[in-house]
N, C-alpha and C positions, 0 to 999 in steps of 0.2 A: 497568360498574363501573370506577371510576377507579383507576389503580394508586396504591399507597401511596407517599407521598413519604418518603424517608429523611432522617434528621437529617444535617447536614454532618459531624458527628463520626463517623458510621458510615462515610461515604465515605472519610474520612481514615484510618480504621483499615484499609480495604481498599487504600489507596494511590491512591485516585482523586480526592482533594480538592486544592483549592488549586493553587498554582504547579507542584507536582510532577506532578500529573495532566495538566495542560495541557502541560507540557514533554514528557511521555511521548507524549501524543497527537500533538504537533507533530513529534516525532522519527519516529514511525511513519508519519505522513503524508509526511515528507520522504524516507524510505526508499522508500516506494511511488512517489512522484513521480519519484525518481531512477531507479528500476528501470524505470518506464514510459518515461521519456525514453531511457534506454540501449536498451531493447528496440525502441522505435519508430525511433530513429535508426540502430540496426544494421540493422534490416530495410529502412529507406529507402535506406541505402547499398548494400545488396545489390540492391535493385530498380533503383537508378540505374545499376549496372554491368551490368544486363540479366539477372539471374537471375530465373527464373520463380518467383513467390512465392505462388501461389494455394493450395498445399497445406501448406507448411511455415511460413508466416508466423503462423498462429494457434498453432501448436505452439511456436514460438520465444517468442512473447508469453506463453504460459502458463508455460513453463519459467522465463523470466526473472522473472515476477511471483510465482510460487508461494511462494518464501521469505517475501515481504512479506505475502502474504495469510494465510499460516499463523500469523503472530505475533499 
């Protein structure tokens, strides 16, 4: 069964339509991308100075990205 398509006006009522929805999506994507760059860059810097990262690197990535994922 195919999902029902909503009318564009319904999406606008929910705040999901037009330029506003696209801007909100772009902002969320930008925040996620920035958090990923910071987390990866910070981890790479620590690895470059010789810190063993096998156990804490996934934890640092998760902590850095969690606020962006929750939104």
